[in-house]
Backbone as numpy.savetxt, mean C-alpha at the origin, in Angstrom:
# Nx Ny Nz CAx CAy CAz Cx Cy Cz
-89.91 -18.35 18.55 -90.69 -16.98 17.81 -89.58 -16.42 16.25
-88.99 -17.09 16.17 -88.47 -16.25 14.78 -89.14 -17.32 13.73
-89.45 -18.55 14.66 -90.03 -19.86 13.45 -91.84 -18.85 13.20
-92.05 -18.29 13.62 -93.46 -17.55 14.21 -93.26 -16.20 13.49
-92.66 -15.61 13.32 -92.12 -14.07 12.87 -92.00 -14.66 11.36
-91.53 -16.32 11.16 -91.19 -16.47 9.66 -92.62 -17.06 9.31
-93.39 -17.67 10.18 -95.10 -17.96 9.70 -95.52 -16.78 9.48
-96.06 -15.81 10.03 -97.04 -14.61 9.96 -96.53 -14.17 9.18
-94.93 -13.52 8.40 -94.71 -13.57 6.92 -94.93 -13.76 5.86
-95.03 -15.06 6.09 -94.89 -16.18 4.79 -96.80 -15.62 4.12
-97.67 -15.60 5.00 -98.64 -15.04 4.07 -98.09 -13.79 4.01
-97.41 -12.66 4.66 -97.71 -11.65 3.23 -96.43 -11.22 2.18
-96.11 -12.77 1.87 -95.16 -13.09 0.94 -96.06 -12.70 -0.39
-96.91 -12.74 -0.41 -97.24 -12.67 -1.95 -97.21 -11.24 -2.28
-97.31 -10.65 -1.64 -97.53 -9.32 -2.12 -96.10 -8.23 -1.62
-95.87 -7.28 -2.80 -94.64 -6.79 -1.84 -93.48 -7.19 -1.85
-92.46 -6.70 -1.31 -91.50 -7.86 -1.08 -91.13 -8.92 -0.75
-92.72 -9.59 -0.31 -92.66 -10.96 -0.87 -92.83 -11.16 -1.92
-93.22 -10.68 -2.52 -93.42 -11.05 -4.17 -91.87 -11.80 -4.88
-91.20 -10.75 -4.22 -89.50 -11.32 -4.41 -89.10 -12.09 -3.88
-89.94 -12.61 -3.03 -89.26 -13.77 -2.05 -87.60 -12.98 -1.20
-88.18 -12.03 -0.56 -87.54 -11.68 0.53 -88.39 -11.21 1.79
-88.21 -11.73 3.07 -88.90 -11.54 4.35 -88.46 -10.75 5.14
-89.27 -9.53 5.24 -88.77 -8.42 5.69 -88.22 -8.57 7.40
-89.03 -9.19 7.88 -88.48 -9.80 9.12 -87.18 -10.49 9.57
-87.06 -11.29 8.26 -85.81 -12.41 7.89 -84.62 -11.38 7.26
-85.24 -10.56 6.86 -84.23 -9.29 6.53 -83.52 -8.72 7.49
-84.87 -7.79 8.38 -84.73 -6.89 9.33 -83.59 -7.86 10.39
-83.93 -9.65 10.77 -83.10 -9.71 11.90 -81.26 -10.42 11.00
-81.34 -10.41 9.83 -80.74 -10.79 9.17 -78.96 -9.46 9.40
-80.09 -8.44 8.97 -79.31 -6.75 8.86 -78.95 -6.66 10.01
-79.79 -6.91 11.82 -79.49 -6.48 12.82 -78.13 -7.72 13.21
-78.02 -9.10 12.77 -76.83 -9.82 12.89 -76.25 -9.50 12.70
-76.18 -9.00 11.17 -74.55 -8.49 10.12 -74.12 -7.63 11.16
-74.95 -6.57 11.17 -74.39 -4.92 11.72 -73.81 -5.52 13.17
-74.56 -6.64 14.08 -73.95 -6.97 15.44 -72.34 -7.74 15.09
-72.81 -8.67 13.97 -71.32 -9.33 13.69 -70.44 -8.22 13.00
-70.75 -7.08 12.45 -69.61 -6.48 12.38 -68.65 -5.08 13.36
-69.83 -4.79 14.09 -69.76 -4.18 15.52 -68.18 -5.10 16.23
-68.63 -6.32 15.83 -68.42 -7.12 16.95 -66.56 -7.36 16.50
-66.37 -8.00 14.80 -65.21 -7.79 14.29 -64.56 -6.48 14.24
-65.26 -5.81 14.13 -64.51 -4.09 13.85 -63.66 -4.01 15.16
-64.38 -4.18 16.51 -63.88 -4.08 17.97 -62.48 -4.95 18.36
-62.84 -6.55 17.84 -61.93 -7.44 18.59 -60.95 -7.75 17.23
-61.38 -7.47 16.01 -60.65 -8.25 14.78 -59.74 -6.84 14.16
-61.03 -5.73 13.84 -60.47 -5.10 12.75 -59.72 -3.99 12.84
-59.62 -3.80 14.32 -58.83 -2.29 14.98 -57.50 -3.22 15.58
-57.12 -4.55 16.15 -56.25 -4.90 16.05 -55.34 -5.17 14.56
-55.73 -5.96 14.08 -55.32 -5.86 12.72 -54.97 -5.02 11.75
-55.62 -3.48 11.87 -55.89 -2.58 11.07 -53.99 -2.01 12.26
-54.03 -1.54 13.17 -53.21 -1.20 14.30 -51.98 -2.31 13.78
-51.93 -3.71 13.74 -50.99 -4.44 13.73 -50.57 -3.99 12.06
-51.66 -3.68 10.93 -50.99 -3.08 9.87 -50.62 -1.86 9.65
-50.67 -1.27 10.71 -50.54 0.21 10.41 -48.80 0.39 11.31
-48.84 -0.40 12.41 -47.03 -0.50 12.80 -46.46 -1.45 11.90
-46.74 -2.03 11.29 -46.39 -3.03 9.95 -45.71 -2.07 9.31
-46.46 -1.13 9.13 -46.30 0.11 7.49 -45.29 1.31 8.19
-45.66 1.44 9.70 -44.28 2.36 10.13 -42.80 1.60 9.88
-43.37 0.64 10.31 -41.60 -0.45 10.63 -41.06 -0.15 9.26
-42.34 -0.20 8.94 -41.58 -0.35 7.06 -40.59 0.82 6.66
-41.57 1.94 6.87 -41.28 3.20 6.24 -39.91 3.27 6.87
-39.84 2.91 8.12 -38.73 3.50 8.93 -37.53 2.73 8.34
-37.44 1.27 8.12 -36.81 0.41 7.20 -36.41 1.39 5.94
-36.91 1.67 5.38 -37.39 2.40 3.71 -36.26 3.84 4.17
-36.69 4.33 4.95 -36.29 6.23 5.75 -34.42 5.23 5.68
-34.45 4.34 6.93 -32.89 3.81 7.30 -32.31 3.52 6.33
-32.43 2.40 4.95 -32.18 2.03 4.12 -31.63 2.85 2.95
-32.62 4.25 2.80 -32.02 5.88 2.20 -30.97 5.92 3.04
-31.00 6.61 3.99 -29.98 6.94 5.13 -28.97 5.93 4.84
-28.56 5.17 5.29 -27.53 3.97 4.90 -26.72 4.20 3.50
-27.78 4.43 2.36 -26.97 4.68 0.94 -26.18 5.99 1.04
-27.35 6.17 1.57 -26.36 7.88 1.70 -24.92 8.35 2.24
-25.35 7.51 3.55 -23.94 7.50 4.15 -22.36 6.36 3.78
-23.52 5.36 3.17 -21.88 5.21 2.28 -21.78 5.09 1.47
-21.97 6.20 0.26 -21.89 6.91 -0.83 -20.88 7.87 -0.53
-21.29 8.72 0.49 -20.48 9.45 1.55 -18.86 8.85 1.84
-19.01 7.59 2.72 -17.83 6.88 3.16 -17.22 6.18 2.38
-17.80 6.39 0.58 -16.84 5.80 -0.22 -16.52 6.83 -1.17
-17.04 8.11 -1.00 -15.99 9.06 -1.12 -15.09 9.72 -0.03
-15.11 9.44 0.73 -13.35 9.53 1.62 -13.24 8.43 1.29
-13.54 7.19 1.59 -12.16 6.18 1.17 -11.59 6.64 -0.19
-12.62 7.16 -0.99 -11.56 6.83 -2.23 -10.43 8.13 -2.52
-10.80 9.36 -1.57 -10.23 10.18 -1.05 -9.38 9.96 -0.05
-8.87 8.98 0.85 -8.06 9.18 1.75 -7.23 7.71 0.56
-7.60 6.96 0.15 -6.56 6.19 -0.55 -5.78 6.89 -2.19
-6.71 8.01 -2.51 -6.32 8.80 -3.24 -4.56 9.41 -2.85
-4.80 10.00 -1.10 -3.90 10.64 -0.62 -2.91 9.89 -0.19
-3.08 8.56 0.20 -2.04 7.49 0.73 -1.52 7.40 -0.58
-2.08 7.02 -1.49 -1.82 6.51 -2.80 -0.62 7.72 -3.21
-1.00 8.96 -3.34 0.63 9.67 -3.42 1.13 10.30 -2.20
1.01 9.76 -1.07 2.19 10.18 -0.22 2.90 8.68 -0.30
2.55 7.42 -0.67 3.46 6.28 -0.46 4.18 6.38 -1.79
3.61 7.39 -2.96 4.09 7.70 -4.44 5.48 8.83 -3.97
5.31 9.60 -3.07 6.17 10.39 -3.28 7.02 10.24 -1.90
7.08 9.51 -0.92 7.71 8.57 -0.23 8.87 7.44 -1.17
8.26 6.34 -2.08 9.00 5.90 -2.80 10.05 6.88 -3.98
9.48 7.91 -4.41 10.22 8.78 -5.14 11.65 9.46 -4.32
10.97 9.90 -3.21 12.35 9.74 -1.62 13.53 8.81 -1.26
12.87 7.38 -1.56 14.09 6.72 -1.08 14.27 6.13 -2.82
13.96 6.27 -3.53 14.39 6.60 -4.75 15.68 7.33 -4.77
15.48 8.61 -4.98 16.43 9.67 -4.96 17.61 9.17 -4.00
17.38 9.30 -2.44 17.75 8.95 -1.60 18.76 7.83 -2.09
18.13 6.70 -2.32 18.87 5.64 -2.89 20.50 5.80 -3.91
19.74 6.55 -4.79 20.77 6.84 -5.67 21.66 8.52 -4.94
21.56 8.79 -4.11 22.76 9.82 -3.62 23.29 8.99 -3.05
22.59 7.79 -2.23 23.67 7.11 -1.57 24.95 6.29 -2.31
24.21 6.14 -3.38 25.12 5.05 -4.53 26.06 6.15 -5.13
25.79 7.65 -5.44 26.71 8.22 -6.16 27.61 8.70 -4.79
26.98 8.88 -3.34 28.72 9.17 -2.58 29.23 6.99 -2.19
28.57 6.49 -2.62 29.28 5.35 -2.27 30.36 5.23 -3.45
29.81 5.53 -4.39 31.26 5.45 -5.70 31.87 6.49 -5.87
31.40 7.62 -4.96 32.64 8.48 -5.03 33.75 8.12 -4.04
33.26 7.47 -2.64 34.03 7.30 -1.68 35.07 5.66 -1.97
34.24 5.74 -3.37 34.83 4.26 -3.53 36.25 4.55 -4.48
35.54 5.70 -5.43 36.49 6.35 -6.31 38.16 6.97 -5.46
37.89 7.75 -4.82 38.73 7.95 -3.99 39.52 6.96 -3.11
38.80 6.06 -2.43 39.42 4.71 -1.68 40.99 4.27 -2.94
40.29 4.24 -4.09 40.72 3.58 -5.29 42.13 4.17 -5.41
41.39 5.86 -6.07 42.75 6.73 -5.38 43.64 6.61 -5.17
43.45 6.66 -3.78 44.20 6.85 -2.42 45.40 5.40 -2.71
44.40 4.05 -3.00 45.69 2.75 -3.09 46.28 3.51 -4.23
45.98 3.77 -5.17 46.73 3.67 -5.99 48.23 4.68 -5.76
47.55 5.94 -5.69 48.80 6.81 -5.65 49.75 6.25 -4.37
49.00 5.64 -3.05 49.92 4.33 -2.05 51.05 3.39 -3.19
50.07 2.89 -3.68 51.03 1.80 -5.03 52.11 3.00 -5.30
51.53 3.82 -5.82 53.01 4.53 -7.11 53.92 4.66 -6.05
53.84 5.25 -4.65 54.68 5.51 -3.83 55.35 4.49 -3.62
54.93 3.56 -3.12 55.28 2.56 -2.49 56.19 1.48 -3.95
55.91 2.14 -5.12 56.46 0.97 -6.23 57.86 2.22 -6.55
57.68 3.27 -6.44 58.76 3.99 -6.31 59.79 4.43 -5.57
59.36 4.22 -3.85 60.42 3.77 -2.91 61.21 2.46 -3.19
60.47 1.64 -3.56 60.65 0.35 -4.06 61.98 0.25 -4.78
61.38 0.54 -6.03 62.08 0.78 -7.10 63.21 1.85 -7.06
63.67 2.81 -6.18 64.75 3.66 -5.64 65.60 2.62 -5.15
64.93 2.20 -3.80 65.92 1.03 -3.12 66.11 -0.37 -4.02
65.63 -0.56 -4.88 66.30 -1.51 -5.86 67.39 -1.12 -7.00
67.21 0.80 -6.87 68.44 1.17 -8.15 69.31 1.37 -6.87
69.67 1.79 -5.57 70.34 1.61 -4.92 71.76 0.68 -4.53
70.66 -0.57 -4.51 71.25 -1.97 -3.83 71.85 -2.44 -5.18
71.39 -2.14 -6.58 72.15 -2.25 -7.81 73.16 -1.53 -8.02
72.96 -0.10 -7.94 74.33 0.74 -7.69 75.37 0.26 -6.79
75.01 -0.66 -5.88 76.33 -1.04 -5.00 76.82 -1.57 -5.39
75.52 -2.99 -6.32 76.28 -4.15 -6.37 77.44 -4.02 -7.93
76.96 -3.02 -8.57 77.49 -2.70 -9.62 78.91 -1.80 -9.02
78.73 -0.86 -7.98 80.09 -0.32 -7.61 81.08 -1.06 -7.14
80.36 -2.38 -6.76 81.71 -3.78 -6.11 81.75 -4.30 -7.95
81.15 -4.66 -8.32 81.95 -5.08 -9.82 82.66 -4.67 -10.46
82.66 -3.33 -10.53 83.20 -2.54 -11.25 84.65 -2.29 -10.53
84.28 -2.42 -9.15 85.50 -2.07 -8.05 86.34 -3.47 -8.68
85.69 -4.43 -8.51 86.44 -5.92 -8.65 87.17 -6.13 -10.16
86.33 -5.30 -10.88 86.58 -5.50 -12.64 87.68 -4.62 -12.30
88.11 -3.64 -11.68 88.60 -2.79 -11.84 90.17 -3.15 -11.62
90.16 -4.07 -10.41 91.02 -4.21 -9.30 91.61 -5.67 -10.36
91.21 -6.22 -10.74 91.42 -7.27 -12.12 92.36 -6.79 -12.97
91.51 -5.59 -13.59 92.11 -4.85 -14.97 93.73 -4.39 -14.64
93.38 -3.61 -13.60 94.84 -2.92 -12.85 95.41 -3.92 -12.59
95.29 -4.47 -11.64 96.33 -5.74 -11.25 96.91 -5.03 -10.06
96.26 -4.11 -9.14 96.48 -3.99 -8.05 95.36 -3.28 -7.18
95.76 -2.98 -5.44 93.87 -2.28 -5.20 94.20 -1.07 -5.63
93.30 -0.31 -5.03 92.48 1.13 -5.53 91.89 1.34 -4.61
92.61 2.39 -4.08 91.97 2.73 -2.74 90.74 3.34 -2.78
89.98 3.88 -1.59 88.56 3.87 -1.52 88.06 5.17 -2.41
89.19 6.15 -2.49 88.45 7.53 -3.05 88.71 7.61 -4.54
90.06 6.45 -4.92 89.99 6.65 -6.23 88.87 5.37 -7.15
88.68 4.61 -5.91 88.07 3.73 -6.84 86.37 4.63 -6.67
85.76 5.55 -5.96 84.24 5.99 -6.05 84.82 7.16 -7.01
85.71 7.53 -7.53 85.97 8.52 -8.67 86.00 7.64 -9.82
86.18 6.60 -9.71 86.67 5.90 -11.12 84.94 5.13 -11.68
84.20 5.12 -10.18 83.14 4.20 -10.63 81.52 5.68 -10.61
81.60 6.77 -10.20 81.00 7.70 -10.69 81.89 8.25 -11.73
82.45 8.06 -12.76 82.76 8.50 -13.75 81.82 7.39 -14.81
82.29 6.07 -14.57 81.42 4.99 -15.32 79.93 5.55 -15.76
79.66 5.68 -14.27 78.10 5.51 -14.19 77.62 6.98 -14.69
78.67 8.12 -14.91 77.96 9.05 -15.30 77.79 9.26 -17.17
79.03 8.25 -17.37 78.61 7.90 -18.96 78.34 6.70 -19.55
77.63 5.97 -18.06 76.50 4.55 -18.44 74.98 5.36 -18.56
74.88 6.37 -17.60 73.18 7.30 -17.91 73.33 8.29 -18.38
74.63 8.50 -19.39 74.32 9.82 -20.67 73.98 8.65 -21.80
74.18 7.67 -21.69 73.96 6.89 -22.65 72.62 6.59 -23.18
């Protein structure tokens, strides 16, 4: 049938649109085919493709909004982190300063305690030295008394009684200390 339609139109081709080489029937059939293919494509191809493109655009827009939101939150967290780090650094510096002060105080107290102990040891040593010196003097005095008594006895040639002996020794010691 299409063939017949084209054949009858070929006679008309010499006038009007036919002079341009366009067949009216063929044009109509092509137009109807185009409209039919367009409607089928629109229903089965364009709508799903457009729907898919719209969904992708929505997902991309959501991703962009989420990225902007995350960027803002990251900036907020960075600010909070910087504040927290600053506070932690200040607190750590304070703790270190306090530790240094306490350490200096402990060292001062240890030095004072050591000085007191050293002074106490020196005082005890002085007392012991004085005591030992006094003991040595008394022992030396006794030895001297014994020697003087023996010397007096050798010089006088007789035994002097203990009372007379003590008087002579005291007299000699006083003379010796006075010099």
